[in-house]
N, C-alpha and C positions, 0 to 999 in steps of 0.2 A: 504493500498498498503507499502511493507516496507522500510524504512529509508535505504538507502544504506549507509551512512555516520555511522552507528551504524551497520551495519550486522556483523555478526560474520565470520571470514573467517576462513577454517579448511585449516592449511597450511602443514598437517602431509601428508609423503611420504614413502612408501615402499621401501627399496633396499634390495633385495634379503632375505628377510625375517627381514633386520634391520627395526624396526619402528622410524624414526626420525620425530622429533616434527616440524620442516621444513625443506626447500630443502637447504640449505645453510651449506656447511662445510667449515673447514680451512684447505687449502691444505698442503700437506706434504713437509716440508722443508721452509716454510713462516711464520710457528708459533710456530719453535721450538718443545718443549714439552710441551706447553701450558701456563707454569709458564710466560714465555717471553712476553706473552701479556695480561696475567690477569691484569695488573694497567690499561690496556685501554679497555677491552673488557669483559661483563659479559659473560662467556664462556657459562653459560646455554641458553644464547639468542640464540646461532645456534645448528644447526640440529647434528652437531660432528665436532670433531677433529681428523685430519689424522696426525700421528706424522712425523717428521723428520726421512727419512730412517734409519734403523738401519743393520748392516752387523755382520757376525759372531764376527769378532776381532774390537777392537779401530781401527780409523782410525784418522788421523790428516790433511787430505785434501790437495788439492793443496798447492801449493807454492803463495804468494800473489804477486801482487794485484790480488783479486778473484771475485770483482764484479765490474761493470764500469755502468754509464746508458748510455743510448742509446735515439734515437728520439723516443718518446712514446713506450718506453721500458728499459728493463733492461739486460745485460749479466751477469751470474753468472758462476763461475769454483770453488765453493766450494770443491768438491772432496769427496762428501758423509761424511764428519766430522762428527763422532759421537760417542759416548763412549763404542761400541759394545753392544752386545745383553746381556752378564750378567752385564755389568755398566748400561746400560737403566733397567734392571729387579731392581738390586739396589736403582739406584738414582733418577730415571725418573719415575717410574710406581706408587710409593707410592703417590705421585701427582695427577698423571693421574688419577688412579683408583678411587680417592673422586670426581671427576667431576660430575656435572650434568648434563651430554651429553654423548652421544654415542664416543666412544675413538675407531679409527680405528689404528691398528698398522702397519706402512709401513716398509716392510723387502728387502734387496736384499743380493746376495751373490754371490762370482765369480764361483760357479758351482752347477750344479742341485743337487747332494746330499746335499750342505749345504743349500739350500733354504728349504730340507725338514727338515734337524735339526732347522734349526731356527722356522719352521713353528710349530715345538713340543713345542719347548721353549714357545712361543709367546702363543700356546692354552692353556698351562699349567698355565696361569695368569689369575686368578678369575677377570672377568667385561670387559675381550676385547668384543668389538662389532664386530671385523670382523678383516681379515688381507689385506691388500692391497699390492700386489708385483710389485715392481719396476723392471720391464725385460730392463732398459735402463744401465743394469750392463753390463761390459764385460766378455763373457765366458772364462776363461783361457784356458778351454782344447780345444779351439777353435782357439786359435791363437789369442784371444781379440775381438773378432767378440761380439757386443750386443744380447744378447740374443733375444731382440725385435725387431732384424731385420731379424730373420730366423722363419719361420713358423713352422718348426721343433723342433727347441730350445726352445722356446717361451711354445710349445705345452709340451715339455719336463718338462720344471719346472712346468708349471700347475698341470698336472699330477701327479707330487711327493707331490707340495704342498697339492692338493686335497686329497691324501691318509692319510694325518697326520692332519687331522682338520675337523672337522664339521661345522665350523664357515664360514660365507661368504666369499669368496674368492672375490677379485677385483685386476682385472690386468690393471696396468699402461700403457698405451701404448704411444711407441715413435711415432712423426711423421715424423721421418727423414727416411723412408722407399718409396719403389715405389709406393706400394699398400695397405694402412693400412687395408683395408677390407679383405685382405686376413690373417694376422695376428691378427686382430679381430675374424674370423671364426676360425682360430686354436686355439686361448685360450678357446673360449666357447665349442668348442667340445672336447678340454681337461678337461672341468669340470668348469672352470670360471661361477661365480654368475653373476658379474657384470663388466664391463669395464670404466676404466676413460681414458679420452682423452680430452685434447693432456699435453702430456710432453711436455719440451722446444726443440725449433727448435735451430739447430746446427747457431751459429754466431761468428762475429769475429769484433775486434774494433783495428784501427791503429793509432798510435800516429806519426802524420806525420814528427815533427820536429824532433823526437829521433829516427823514420823509424824503429820504433819496435812494436810488438803486446802487446796492453793494458795489456793486462791479461797476468800474468805468466804461465798460460796454453795453451795461442796462442790462441785456441778456447773456446767458452763456449754456454751455453744455453740461450737463447732470450725467455723472458718472457714479460709479459705486455701488454696493448692495442694492440702495433703493431702486434701480432700474433693473434689476436680475428678471422677476416676474416678467416685465414687458420684454426682455431680450430672449428668455426662452420660448414664449409665444412665437415671436418674430421666427427664430429659428424653425420652430415646428412648423409655422405655416410654409415657409420658403422650403423646407425639405420636402414638401408633399409637392411640389409646381417644378423643380428643377432636380436635373440628376449630374450634378459636380460636386465636389466635397465643398463642404460649409467649415468656415472658422467662425467658433461661436465665443462671444465675449459680451460683456455687461454684467458687472456687479460680483464676479468670479473670485473668491477670497480664500475657498478652501479647497480641498481635493474633493469633498463632497459636491460642492459647487460644480467643481470640472465633470465630474463625473455626470450630473446631472446633463449638462450640457453634450456630453458623447451620447448619452443614452438617447437624448432627443434628437440626435441628428448630425451632430457636429463630429466631423473627422480629427480636427483638432482644435483646442481653445487658445485664447490669449489673455495673459494677466495685465493688467492695466491699473486703475486706481489702489489695488490693495499693495503695488510695490511702494507708495508714497507712505504707507503707514507701517509696512514691514518690506524692506528692500530686498531681502531674501527669500519673501515668501513663495517664489517661483519654484524655487528648489524643494521648497517643502510641499508642494503640491505634485511636483513629480514622485516624491517619495512615496505620498499619501496614494496616489492613484496606484502603484506596484502595489503598496501593502493591502490595499482593498481586494484588486484581484486574485492577488496569493491566497487572501483570507476565503475568497467565494471560490477559489479554485480554477479561476478563469487564466488561462494559458497567454492568452494573447488579447490585448486591450481592445483591437479592432473587433472583437466578436461583441463588443459592448455598443459600439456604434449604431444609432437609430432603432435600438430593441424596444422603445418604449411601446408599450400597450396602451392604445387609447381605443 
């Protein structure tokens, strides 16, 4: 009889051709460009890292205050502060290229054409595992409407990106839409290899005494445990209508949270806001997933994916 306490668990997963050592990724915007978390986390212990969004030109971001805690969550209005694509290539990529884990580069741009240019620049870097497209960016040619709120605009971005790279293309979806499945179908039909969901929900905090918004930008993106039920529901809905790997995120703080996303249909998950509370939490989640599988007699984590009975 096999001793479950010593049984090896296969944590490997495949996301659109990317072989990950385990299904735990660091979410874009919450781990910087890797160096910020290195003192607290062995980056080789996670399946991959998704960089903070880079844009065609450097951005200083929104005026402060830009982050505020909320009950069971956090609001941020950073405004995509980043060094621009050339600054990323010069100053950030040398460190990332040496990591013993998969590195996925997150991109955003104000026009469809610039998404294509960004893709070509990133594709030329040796060692990039994949590209995650942040379509929660305003489309300046359409009066500031988010690419991710329009099936047509979202598909247009993906079509351009798809033509510029053979790397896996992951599209990160916003939940701030009427029907997320409509957007998911559009980006998959346009060539997306995988979908990340969800990005942050629009939220606001008010300083009653000052009678002013807390954030300098008035509204921001709500993340953390408060949005987990929404993220699970959106993940489940999308899993019913597309047949590509899904990367689940939104309020994952423990291994049980991560496992709930896997069971609901995620091939892999992303840890975000929890890293601000415990910078090494992603490593704990990897271990917890392995322990759960071992205790349950599950030899391969892939056997859990999409096993929700509804």
